[in-house]
Every structure is written in structure tokens, then in C-alpha cells.
C-alpha positions in Angstrom: -55.8 -28.8 -5.7 -58.2 -31.7 -4.9 -58.0 -35.0 -7.0 -60.6 -37.7 -6.3 -61.8 -41.0 -7.7 -63.0 -44.6 -7.0 -60.9 -47.6 -6.0 -63.7 -50.2 -5.8 -67.2 -50.7 -4.5 -66.2 -49.8 -0.9 -63.3 -47.4 -1.3 -62.9 -43.9 -2.5 -59.7 -41.8 -2.7 -58.9 -38.1 -2.6 -55.6 -36.3 -3.0 -55.0 -32.8 -1.8 -51.9 -31.4 -3.4 -50.1 -28.1 -2.9 -46.6 -26.9 -3.4 -44.2 -24.6 -1.5 -41.2 -23.1 -3.3 -38.1 -22.4 -1.1 -35.0 -20.4 -1.4 -31.6 -21.6 0.0 -30.2 -19.0 2.3 -26.9 -20.0 4.1 -27.7 -23.7 3.8 -31.2 -23.4 5.2 -34.6 -23.2 3.4 -37.0 -20.3 3.6 -40.3 -19.9 1.7 -39.7 -17.9 -1.4 -41.6 -14.7 -2.0 -42.6 -16.0 -5.4 -44.3 -19.4 -5.7 -43.4 -20.4 -9.3 -44.1 -24.1 -9.4 -47.7 -25.0 -10.1 -49.8 -28.1 -9.5 -51.2 -29.6 -12.7 -53.7 -32.4 -13.3 -52.2 -32.9 -16.7 -48.6 -33.5 -17.8 -47.0 -30.1 -18.3 -43.8 -28.3 -19.4 -41.9 -27.4 -16.2 -39.1 -24.9 -16.0 -36.6 -27.6 -16.8 -38.5 -29.9 -19.2 -41.6 -32.1 -19.3 -43.2 -33.0 -15.9 -45.8 -35.8 -15.1 -49.2 -35.1 -13.9 -49.6 -34.4 -10.2 -52.8 -36.5 -10.1 -51.2 -39.5 -8.4 -52.7 -41.5 -5.5 -49.4 -43.0 -4.3 -46.0 -44.0 -5.7 -43.4 -46.7 -5.0 -41.1 -44.3 -3.0 -39.7 -40.8 -3.0 -38.7 -39.3 -6.4 -35.4 -37.4 -6.2 -34.6 -35.2 -9.2 -31.6 -33.0 -9.9 -32.1 -30.5 -12.7 -29.1 -28.8 -14.2 -25.6 -29.6 -15.6 -22.4 -31.3 -14.7 -19.8 -28.6 -14.0 -16.2 -29.6 -13.4 -13.9 -27.7 -11.1 -11.0 -27.7 -13.5 -11.2 -26.7 -17.2 -9.1 -29.6 -18.4 -11.6 -32.2 -16.9 -12.9 -34.8 -19.4 -14.7 -37.1 -16.9 -16.2 -36.6 -13.5 -18.9 -37.9 -11.1 -22.2 -36.3 -10.1 -23.7 -37.6 -6.9 -26.9 -37.0 -5.0 -27.3 -37.9 -1.3 -30.4 -37.7 0.8 -30.1 -38.5 4.5 -27.9 -41.4 5.5 -29.6 -44.1 3.5 -29.8 -42.8 -0.1 -27.0 -42.0 -2.5 -26.6 -42.3 -6.3 -23.8 -41.5 -8.6 -23.4 -41.1 -12.4 -20.3 -40.6 -14.4 -20.2 -37.8 -16.9 -17.8 -37.8 -19.9 -16.8 -35.2 -22.4 -17.3 -35.9 -26.1 -16.1 -39.4 -27.1 -16.3 -41.3 -30.4 -15.6 -44.9 -31.5 -12.3 -45.2 -33.3 -10.8 -48.3 -35.1 -7.6 -49.4 -33.4 -6.0 -52.7 -34.5 -9.2 -53.9 -36.0 -11.4 -53.2 -33.0 -13.5 -50.1 -32.0 -12.3 -48.3 -28.9 -13.6 -45.2 -27.3 -11.5 -42.0 -27.8 -10.3 -40.1 -24.7 -13.1 -37.8 -23.4 -12.7 -34.2 -24.5 -12.5 -31.5 -21.8 -15.8 -29.8 -21.1 -17.2 -26.9 -19.0 -20.8 -28.0 -18.8 -23.0 -30.9 -19.9 -26.7 -30.9 -19.3 -28.0 -33.9 -17.3 -30.8 -34.8 -19.7 -31.9 -37.8 -21.6 -30.4 -36.4 -24.8 -26.9 -37.0 -23.3 -27.8 -40.5 -21.9 -27.5 -43.8 -23.8 -29.9 -44.3 -26.6 -30.7 -42.5 -29.9 -31.4 -44.0 -33.2 -29.5 -45.6 -36.1 -30.3 -46.6 -39.6 -30.7 -50.1 -41.1 -31.6 -50.9 -44.7 -32.6 -47.2 -45.1 -34.9 -47.2 -42.1 -34.6 -45.4 -38.8 -34.2 -47.8 -35.9 -34.7 -46.0 -32.5 -33.5 -47.4 -29.2 -36.9 -48.1 -27.5 -35.9 -47.1 -24.0 -34.5 -43.7 -25.0 -34.8 -42.6 -28.7 -33.5 -39.1 -27.6 -30.1 -40.2 -26.5 -26.8 -41.1 -28.2 -24.5 -44.2 -28.5 -26.9 -46.8 -30.0 -25.7 -48.5 -33.2 -27.1 -51.5 -35.0 -23.8 -52.6 -36.6 -20.1 -51.9 -36.2 -19.8 -50.0 -39.4 -22.3 -47.4 -38.3 -20.6 -47.1 -34.9 -17.2 -46.1 -36.2 -16.8 -42.4 -35.8 -20.1 -42.2 -33.8 -20.5 -40.6 -30.4 -20.8 -42.4 -27.1 -23.2 -41.2 -24.4 -22.1 -38.5 -22.0 -23.9 -40.0 -19.0 -23.3 -43.5 -17.7 -24.0 -45.3 -14.5 -21.0 -45.7 -12.1 -19.8 -49.3 -12.1 -21.6 -50.2 -15.4 -19.6 -48.3 -18.0 -19.7 -49.1 -21.7 -16.7 -51.1 -23.0 -18.0 -52.3 -26.4 -19.9 -50.5 -29.2 -22.7 -53.1 -29.0 -23.2 -52.8 -25.2 -26.8 -52.0 -24.4 -26.9 -50.3 -21.0 -30.0 -48.9 -19.3 -30.2 -45.2 -19.9 -29.6 -43.3 -16.6 -29.9 -39.8 -15.3 -30.9 -37.7 -12.3 -33.7 -35.6 -13.7 -37.3 -36.6 -14.7 -38.1 -39.5 -17.1 -41.4 -39.8 -18.9 -44.2 -42.4 -18.4 -43.0 -44.2 -21.5 -39.4 -44.6 -20.3 -38.5 -48.3 -20.8 -37.0 -49.2 -17.5 -39.8 -47.5 -15.6 -42.3 -49.7 -17.4 -40.3 -52.9 -17.1 -40.0 -52.7 -13.3 -43.6 -51.6 -12.8 -45.8 -53.8 -15.0 -46.3 -57.6 -14.5 -47.7 -59.8 -17.2 -49.0 -63.3 -17.2 -46.3 -65.5 -18.8 -48.8 -67.7 -20.6 -51.5 -65.3 -21.7 -49.6 -62.0 -21.8 -52.4 -60.3 -19.8 -51.5 -57.5 -17.4 -51.8 -58.8 -13.9 -50.2 -56.1 -11.7 -49.4 -52.4 -11.8 -46.8 -51.5 -9.2 -46.8 -48.0 -7.6 -43.3 -47.4 -9.1 -45.1 -46.8 -12.5 -46.1 -43.4 -11.1 -42.7 -42.4 -9.9 -41.4 -39.8 -12.3 -37.7 -40.2 -11.4 -35.2 -42.6 -12.9 -35.7 -46.0 -11.1 -32.3 -45.6 -9.3 -33.3 -42.1 -8.1 -36.3 -43.4 -6.1 -35.5 -43.3 -2.4 -37.3 -45.5 0.2 -38.1 -42.5 2.3 -37.2 -38.8 2.9 -37.9 -37.2 6.3 -37.7 -33.7 7.7 -34.1 -33.2 9.1 -32.5 -35.3 6.3 -29.5 -33.6 4.8 -29.4 -33.2 1.0 -25.9 -33.0 -0.7 -25.3 -32.7 -4.4 -21.8 -32.9 -5.8 -20.6 -32.2 -9.3 -23.2 -29.6 -10.3 -21.4 -26.5 -8.8 -17.8 -26.0 -9.8 -15.5 -27.0 -6.9 -18.1 -27.5 -4.2 -21.3 -29.2 -3.2 -24.8 -27.8 -2.8 -26.3 -28.7 0.6 -29.4 -28.1 2.6 -31.6 -29.7 5.2 -35.2 -30.7 4.5 -37.5 -28.8 6.9 -40.9 -29.9 8.2 -43.6 -28.7 5.9 -46.1 -27.8 8.6 -48.9 -28.9 6.3 -51.6 -31.5 7.0 -55.0 -32.6 5.8 -57.9 -33.5 8.0 -60.4 -36.0 6.7 -63.9 -36.2 8.3 -66.5 -38.8 7.5 -69.5 -38.5 9.7 -68.3 -38.5 13.3 -64.9 -40.0 12.4 -61.8 -37.9 11.6 -58.3 -38.7 10.5 -55.2 -36.4 10.1 -52.7 -37.0 7.3 -49.2 -35.5 7.2 -47.3 -35.2 3.8 -44.5 -37.4 2.6 -41.9 -35.6 0.6 -40.9 -35.0 -3.0 -37.9 -32.7 -3.0 -36.0 -30.8 -5.6 -33.3 -28.2 -5.7 -31.6 -26.1 -8.3 -28.8 -23.7 -7.6 -30.5 -20.6 -8.8 -32.2 -17.9 -6.8 -35.4 -19.8 -6.3 -36.3 -23.0 -4.4 -38.1 -26.0 -5.5 -41.8 -26.4 -4.9 -43.2 -28.6 -2.1 -46.2 -30.7 -2.6 -48.1 -31.8 0.4 -51.0 -33.7 1.7 -52.6 -36.8 0.0 -55.2 -38.4 2.2 -57.3 -41.3 1.0 -60.9 -41.7 1.8 -63.2 -44.8 2.1 -66.9 -45.4 2.3 -66.2 -46.6 5.8 -64.3 -44.7 8.5 -60.6 -44.2 7.4 -58.0 -46.3 9.1 -54.2 -46.0 9.3 -53.9 -48.5 6.5 -56.3 -46.4 4.3 -54.6 -43.1 4.8 -51.9 -41.8 2.5 -49.9 -38.6 2.2 -47.7 -36.9 -0.3 -45.6 -33.8 -0.7 -43.2 -32.1 -3.1 -40.6 -29.7 -2.1 -38.1 -27.8 -4.2 -35.3 -25.5 -3.1 -33.0 -23.3 -5.1 -29.7 -21.7 -4.2 -28.7 -18.2 -5.4 -26.2 -19.5 -8.1 -26.6 -21.0 -11.5 -26.2 -24.7 -11.1 -28.1 -27.8 -10.1 -31.6 -28.4 -8.9 -32.7 -31.3 -6.6 -36.3 -32.4 -6.2 -37.8 -35.0 -3.9 -41.3 -36.2 -4.5 -43.2 -39.0 -2.7 -46.6 -40.5 -2.2 -46.9 -43.0 0.5 -49.6 -45.5 1.4 -50.0 -47.7 4.4 -46.8 -46.6 6.1 -44.7 -43.8 7.5 -44.2 -40.6 5.7 -42.2 -41.1 2.5 -42.2 -44.9 2.8 -42.5 -47.0 -0.4 -46.1 -47.9 -1.4 -47.4 -51.3 -2.2 -48.4 -52.9 -5.5 -52.0 -53.6 -6.3 -53.6 -56.1 -8.6 -55.2 -54.9 -11.8 -58.5 -56.8 -10.9 -59.0 -54.4 -8.0 -59.7 -51.6 -10.3 -60.7 -53.2 -13.6 -63.5 -51.2 -15.2 -63.8 -48.8 -12.3 -62.5 -45.7 -14.2 -60.7 -44.5 -11.1 -57.8 -46.8 -10.1 -55.8 -45.7 -7.1 -52.9 -44.7 -9.2 -54.8 -43.6 -12.3 -54.3 -40.2 -13.9 -56.8 -38.3 -16.0 
């Protein structure tokens, strides 16, 4: 699919996006006979929940998603870790708890021991957030109104549930702790931490002064890798009982040639990768070149890809998605000032 638009008076951009779905066979990826993940110009309902639009010029790094559930090895398990590793430079871990509630002990609220569980979906509904009531009114937690664990006063917290998903090293200890919701799947455009780290406002006027490429990363902020390259090993722990899911990212073999008059440039895709331990692989998106009204240069070129891979068992899914600009495949993009695209109707990172 081709996306295109205007950056400013001298620059245009175009994004060529495609996907390849892989199957995991003996730890290696092979193109699946059925290509089930589509490219969409609009936000859409994917096989594992809402997905952002694919009409993105570049992002602030490589989105890494893991779709599925935490699955402990032993049935008596009440707490465990889920970790995702990509290559030698990216790793992220969350802690998953069974059901817990706040109980009054010696005048203070303490969390009950986590109940054993066999499966907990790794979704925003199980992360910190939710809504409470105050003076008869619903009070949602802005960053994640879908979650659980948010209370406006101690009375409401007593007997209430804690979140199942927390960030390793930043666990909740008090009922009024306000941690950032975390996860390993996809978060929406309105997700609070995504907006906070990506939008810069003038302290005096409140005017928007900068939109960073991370605004267009669909993964949780901690799940955005600096880069993902062919040959990187992906390892997911805690989503298959008793063992990890592993595979190596292959070269996509895809590329886009841009020709403007007598000038030509070739762009290779960066990577957006995902995997789920079912019989089908995750889709791979490739090829985002940018164009200009003058001959393209290395700085003006960009690339993107998405790849997903699935194993033959019910379990996790890992996705890696990246759009790069002005750097090696999969490298973080750069921020741009809002004045560069004000009133143009086609900003580099805009979506229609």
C-alpha cells in the first residue's frame, strides 16, 4: 500500500507498506501459506485487539509487541516474570501477579498474597488504572481507565483489587501509589505515557512546540527498542509453560526504489516484529521511502517494516515494528518542530 503527503514547500514523502506473515518451524521463520495480517490506513481491530493505522512516516524506534498471556510452569504459582529480549541490546520484564486485594492489617492496608493462576492475559485491563467513585461520580484514571488498582481514598481501596501487571523494580507498596501502567502489547494513541513523552509544550503559553516521533510508536514506551536487525535473536519467557519461545529475525528481502528524473535511491526496510505461539506467524511490514522535490539524499530516505511470527502452540505473540529516518535500518527517528508542518495538511508523521 502507498501512503503519501507533503512535509513543506520543498519536501514530499511517500510510504510503501507491505506485510509478510511467518510461521515458526524448528526455531526458524518461514513465510506462511496464509497471509492473515493486513495493512490498514485507518486504526483497525487486529486479531488480538485494536491496532494503530499503518500510515506512519517514521517513529522513534522499533515497536516490540507480545500478544498473549502469562502462563506459569507450576499450577501453584501466584507471581512470575514475563520477559522479552531482542538481540543483545534490548530486554524488558514485567511482573505478573494472581488476584490480590487490599486488606486492613493493624490499621493499614496491605496487599493479600497473590492467588495461584494458570493464565492471565497481558492486556491493559490487567494493568494499573481503572476508575473509582467520588461524591457519586465516576473518576477514571486518565492514563488507563480500563485497568484496575486505582482508588481515590483508602475506604474505597479496602477489599479492592490490585493490578495483575506491574513493572519489575517499581512494584506497588501502598494503596495510593500511582505507577505508570505497563504492558507488552499495543497501547492506543491516547495512552497517557505515550503522549507525555512525545509532546512538548511551551511552559509560558502552553502552545505545542514539538511532536516527537515516539508519538507514532504503538508499543508501550519501555517496549520501543533502538533498533532491530536481521540476525537478532528474539526470546520470550513466561508465555509458554516451562520454556521460552525463540526465533531469529531473517532478512526480509524487500526493498523500494525511488526514481526522480535521472536520480534513483534504494531503501531497505527497518523492522516491526511480532510473534505469537500459535500456528501462524506475525506479519512483516516493509519499505518506507521518503521523497523530496529535489533528488533524495541519505538523510531524506526512510524505511519501515513489520514482521510477525507465530509458533505452532497456543501462547505468546511477539511483534516488532519500526520506522526509521535519517539513520540505519531500525534506528530511532528524530523529532521535528511543529512549525515545519503547520497548516500543511500532511506532516511527516500525520495519519489520515
